MDAnalysis code that builds the backbone (N, CA, C; Angstrom):
import MDAnalysis as mda
import numpy as np

u = mda.Universe.empty(288, n_residues=96, atom_resindex=np.repeat(np.arange(96), 3), trajectory=True)
u.add_TopologyAttr("name", ["N", "CA", "C"] * 96)
u.add_TopologyAttr("resid", np.arange(1, 97))
u.add_TopologyAttr("resname", ["UNK", "UNK", "UNK", "UNK", "UNK", "UNK", "UNK", "UNK", "UNK", "UNK", "UNK", "UNK", "UNK", "UNK", "UNK", "UNK", "UNK", "UNK", "UNK", "UNK", "UNK", "UNK", "UNK", "UNK", "UNK", "UNK", "UNK", "UNK", "UNK", "UNK", "UNK", "UNK", "UNK", "UNK", "UNK", "UNK", "UNK", "UNK", "UNK", "UNK", "UNK", "UNK", "UNK", "UNK", "UNK", "UNK", "UNK", "UNK", "UNK", "UNK", "UNK", "UNK", "UNK", "UNK", "UNK", "UNK", "UNK", "UNK", "UNK", "UNK", "UNK", "UNK", "UNK", "UNK", "UNK", "UNK", "UNK", "UNK", "UNK", "UNK", "UNK", "UNK", "UNK", "UNK", "UNK", "UNK", "UNK", "UNK", "UNK", "UNK", "UNK", "UNK", "UNK", "UNK", "UNK", "UNK", "UNK", "UNK", "UNK", "UNK", "UNK", "UNK", "UNK", "UNK", "UNK", "UNK"])
u.atoms.positions = np.array([
    [11.042, -25.750, 8.826],
    [12.236, -24.720, 9.128],
    [13.341, -25.889, 9.534],
    [14.280, -26.288, 8.919],
    [15.006, -27.308, 8.889],
    [16.423, -27.430, 9.890],
    [16.504, -26.115, 10.399],
    [18.327, -26.051, 10.512],
    [17.731, -25.966, 11.538],
    [18.424, -26.051, 13.014],
    [17.917, -25.864, 14.822],
    [18.574, -26.304, 15.291],
    [19.434, -25.899, 16.151],
    [20.868, -26.021, 16.952],
    [20.035, -25.805, 18.198],
    [20.263, -26.421, 18.773],
    [19.505, -26.543, 20.224],
    [20.564, -27.445, 21.137],
    [21.822, -27.210, 20.743],
    [22.740, -27.839, 21.979],
    [23.281, -27.275, 22.840],
    [22.788, -26.520, 22.810],
    [23.133, -25.036, 24.472],
    [21.547, -24.932, 25.570],
    [20.606, -25.586, 25.072],
    [19.107, -25.475, 26.015],
    [19.678, -26.571, 26.857],
    [19.271, -25.995, 27.845],
    [18.487, -27.553, 29.195],
    [18.083, -28.158, 27.902],
    [18.482, -29.660, 29.194],
    [18.118, -30.693, 27.964],
    [16.526, -30.300, 28.528],
    [15.579, -30.211, 29.909],
    [14.088, -30.597, 29.329],
    [13.629, -28.597, 28.919],
    [14.110, -28.303, 28.981],
    [13.004, -26.758, 27.465],
    [12.247, -27.070, 26.720],
    [11.821, -26.447, 26.606],
    [10.518, -26.325, 25.149],
    [11.450, -26.286, 23.416],
    [11.177, -27.041, 22.634],
    [11.813, -27.183, 21.468],
    [11.347, -26.949, 20.008],
    [10.161, -25.336, 20.835],
    [8.930, -25.445, 19.766],
    [9.625, -24.059, 18.504],
    [9.653, -23.805, 17.449],
    [10.339, -22.871, 16.794],
    [9.730, -23.014, 15.851],
    [9.577, -21.678, 15.372],
    [8.567, -21.309, 13.603],
    [8.957, -20.100, 12.699],
    [8.665, -19.786, 11.787],
    [9.139, -18.749, 11.478],
    [7.143, -18.315, 10.694],
    [7.200, -16.841, 10.632],
    [5.975, -16.459, 9.677],
    [7.302, -14.760, 9.149],
    [5.307, -14.860, 8.418],
    [5.776, -13.059, 7.436],
    [6.613, -13.563, 6.824],
    [7.623, -14.873, 5.726],
    [7.470, -14.642, 4.437],
    [8.934, -15.243, 5.339],
    [9.672, -15.906, 6.689],
    [10.632, -15.670, 7.163],
    [11.401, -14.550, 8.065],
    [10.479, -13.775, 8.113],
    [11.315, -12.584, 8.805],
    [11.491, -12.475, 9.804],
    [9.663, -13.164, 10.316],
    [9.978, -13.616, 11.985],
    [10.291, -15.237, 12.355],
    [10.683, -14.682, 13.901],
    [10.875, -16.438, 14.743],
    [10.038, -16.214, 15.416],
    [9.560, -17.685, 15.593],
    [8.461, -18.120, 16.834],
    [8.385, -18.907, 17.411],
    [9.206, -18.929, 19.029],
    [9.680, -19.381, 19.124],
    [8.912, -19.424, 20.611],
    [8.832, -21.218, 21.684],
    [8.278, -21.547, 23.124],
    [9.274, -20.532, 24.297],
    [9.400, -20.249, 25.250],
    [10.189, -20.541, 26.256],
    [9.719, -20.522, 27.422],
    [10.495, -21.029, 28.895],
    [10.141, -21.482, 29.708],
    [10.477, -20.793, 31.105],
    [9.627, -20.660, 31.595],
    [9.308, -19.932, 33.190],
    [8.369, -20.807, 33.769],
    [8.955, -20.056, 35.150],
    [7.968, -20.597, 36.781],
    [8.173, -19.773, 37.781],
    [7.582, -20.366, 38.119],
    [7.029, -19.744, 39.640],
    [7.191, -17.472, 39.438],
    [8.356, -17.608, 39.757],
    [8.727, -15.627, 39.893],
    [10.128, -15.639, 38.863],
    [10.295, -16.215, 38.398],
    [10.869, -16.455, 36.740],
    [10.414, -15.747, 35.874],
    [10.869, -15.118, 35.152],
    [10.346, -14.091, 33.529],
    [11.213, -14.411, 32.848],
    [10.628, -15.001, 31.380],
    [11.300, -15.484, 30.507],
    [11.401, -14.487, 29.044],
    [12.619, -14.399, 27.914],
    [12.606, -13.485, 27.419],
    [13.394, -13.832, 26.379],
    [13.810, -14.129, 25.048],
    [13.909, -13.586, 23.746],
    [14.455, -12.663, 23.425],
    [16.432, -12.904, 23.102],
    [17.346, -12.204, 22.803],
    [17.334, -12.225, 21.891],
    [17.991, -11.542, 20.573],
    [18.889, -11.871, 19.430],
    [20.235, -11.561, 19.490],
    [20.611, -12.084, 19.411],
    [22.686, -11.965, 19.630],
    [23.146, -11.747, 18.566],
    [23.496, -12.580, 17.492],
    [23.915, -12.205, 15.876],
    [22.883, -12.735, 14.864],
    [22.978, -11.843, 13.642],
    [22.551, -12.584, 12.995],
    [23.211, -12.442, 11.381],
    [24.280, -13.560, 10.696],
    [25.224, -13.467, 10.255],
    [24.470, -14.168, 8.862],
    [24.858, -14.255, 7.602],
    [24.856, -14.829, 6.362],
    [24.548, -17.053, 7.195],
    [24.772, -16.884, 7.830],
    [25.179, -18.479, 7.821],
    [23.732, -18.961, 9.110],
    [23.908, -17.723, 9.770],
    [22.853, -18.346, 11.285],
    [22.321, -16.935, 11.721],
    [21.566, -17.339, 12.658],
    [20.526, -16.624, 13.575],
    [20.603, -17.319, 14.692],
    [20.638, -16.693, 15.828],
    [21.923, -16.598, 17.357],
    [20.474, -15.819, 18.083],
    [19.509, -16.623, 18.624],
    [18.659, -16.474, 19.873],
    [18.993, -16.366, 21.126],
    [19.151, -15.814, 21.948],
    [18.942, -16.508, 23.946],
    [18.221, -16.452, 24.199],
    [17.604, -17.862, 24.599],
    [16.894, -17.488, 25.723],
    [17.019, -17.547, 27.129],
    [16.642, -16.156, 27.664],
    [16.706, -15.545, 29.043],
    [15.945, -15.675, 30.045],
    [16.032, -16.688, 31.191],
    [15.284, -16.558, 32.630],
    [16.038, -15.398, 32.835],
    [14.742, -14.828, 33.465],
    [15.804, -13.786, 34.713],
    [14.866, -13.968, 35.884],
    [15.278, -14.510, 37.555],
    [14.559, -14.050, 38.640],
    [15.340, -13.595, 39.009],
    [14.765, -13.062, 40.664],
    [14.349, -11.225, 41.286],
    [16.614, -12.560, 42.291],
    [16.832, -11.328, 42.373],
    [17.863, -11.684, 42.915],
    [17.985, -11.826, 44.420],
    [16.682, -10.585, 45.228],
    [16.595, -10.875, 46.497],
    [15.483, -12.704, 46.757],
    [15.644, -13.825, 47.286],
    [14.842, -14.550, 47.098],
    [13.375, -14.696, 48.368],
    [12.535, -14.710, 47.432],
    [11.832, -14.115, 47.453],
    [10.389, -15.499, 48.229],
    [9.550, -15.549, 48.110],
    [8.481, -17.124, 47.957],
    [7.719, -17.333, 46.431],
    [7.791, -18.239, 45.996],
    [7.228, -18.076, 44.583],
    [6.667, -19.687, 44.565],
    [5.876, -19.461, 43.559],
    [5.140, -20.275, 43.044],
    [5.229, -21.771, 42.581],
    [5.071, -22.729, 42.402],
    [6.127, -23.790, 41.538],
    [5.149, -24.181, 40.037],
    [4.284, -22.948, 39.970],
    [4.105, -23.793, 38.682],
    [4.388, -23.196, 37.175],
    [5.018, -23.960, 35.889],
    [6.052, -23.498, 35.165],
    [5.111, -23.735, 33.631],
    [5.462, -21.963, 33.070],
    [4.825, -22.090, 32.173],
    [5.943, -21.482, 31.182],
    [5.126, -21.589, 29.336],
    [5.945, -21.816, 28.191],
    [4.792, -20.736, 27.716],
    [5.929, -19.405, 28.114],
    [4.937, -18.457, 26.715],
    [5.866, -18.068, 25.806],
    [5.128, -17.482, 24.515],
    [5.246, -18.009, 23.271],
    [5.957, -16.130, 22.890],
    [7.001, -16.254, 21.959],
    [7.678, -14.996, 21.312],
    [7.603, -14.917, 20.023],
    [7.260, -13.318, 19.652],
    [7.902, -13.520, 18.695],
    [9.700, -12.657, 17.832],
    [9.969, -12.827, 16.975],
    [11.147, -12.089, 16.613],
    [10.567, -11.714, 15.883],
    [11.764, -10.624, 15.135],
    [11.785, -9.848, 13.881],
    [13.386, -9.635, 13.200],
    [13.424, -10.286, 12.685],
    [14.796, -9.906, 11.545],
    [14.946, -9.240, 11.215],
    [16.140, -8.802, 10.263],
    [16.867, -7.811, 9.619],
    [16.134, -8.114, 8.187],
    [16.438, -10.094, 7.785],
    [15.773, -10.793, 6.249],
    [15.742, -11.916, 6.567],
    [14.504, -12.228, 5.601],
    [14.201, -13.369, 5.722],
    [15.122, -14.745, 7.011],
    [14.770, -15.417, 6.828],
    [15.539, -16.333, 7.450],
    [16.182, -17.469, 5.932],
    [15.926, -17.735, 5.366],
    [16.376, -18.040, 4.658],
    [16.833, -20.087, 4.800],
    [17.905, -19.452, 4.710],
    [18.532, -20.731, 4.598],
    [19.737, -21.169, 6.009],
    [19.394, -19.998, 6.854],
    [19.650, -19.849, 7.815],
    [20.257, -21.057, 9.213],
    [20.874, -20.994, 9.746],
    [20.396, -21.936, 10.960],
    [19.792, -20.941, 11.782],
    [19.237, -21.764, 13.154],
    [18.371, -21.364, 13.483],
    [19.728, -21.632, 15.170],
    [20.430, -20.938, 16.118],
    [20.816, -21.389, 16.913],
    [20.242, -20.909, 18.238],
    [19.685, -22.153, 19.083],
    [19.543, -21.290, 20.752],
    [19.718, -21.149, 21.679],
    [20.532, -20.487, 22.563],
    [21.290, -20.262, 24.134],
    [20.417, -20.107, 24.431],
    [20.562, -20.101, 26.329],
    [20.102, -20.118, 27.518],
    [20.892, -19.565, 28.156],
    [20.094, -18.698, 28.888],
    [20.623, -17.551, 29.575],
    [20.301, -17.520, 31.336],
    [20.467, -18.204, 32.144],
    [20.141, -17.355, 33.563],
    [20.867, -16.501, 34.134],
    [19.250, -15.276, 34.607],
    [20.085, -13.349, 34.896],
    [19.076, -13.676, 36.553],
    [19.566, -12.739, 37.377],
    [18.484, -11.948, 37.546],
    [18.320, -10.965, 37.507],
    [17.234, -10.273, 38.349],
    [16.869, -9.215, 38.313],
    [17.079, -8.031, 39.705],
])
């Protein structure tokens, strides 16, 4: 994959992205830690780009959490092969 836009990710966030299944699936590594949970959402798919949102969800109620950092992998399935489209990664922090 040669077209990757990571300008919206935090500086320390992982940038490992790959394709599988003839380009119909995108794999990527996220970051979570302590009580936070990572997930990935497909925000948009156009002829020019695929926008993915990396979500880090933390509990709304304050609680004790470990200080570990984990790097889970995710696979998202596209409606068409990636081809020459740019993958744009965004980041959002949410509470649950």
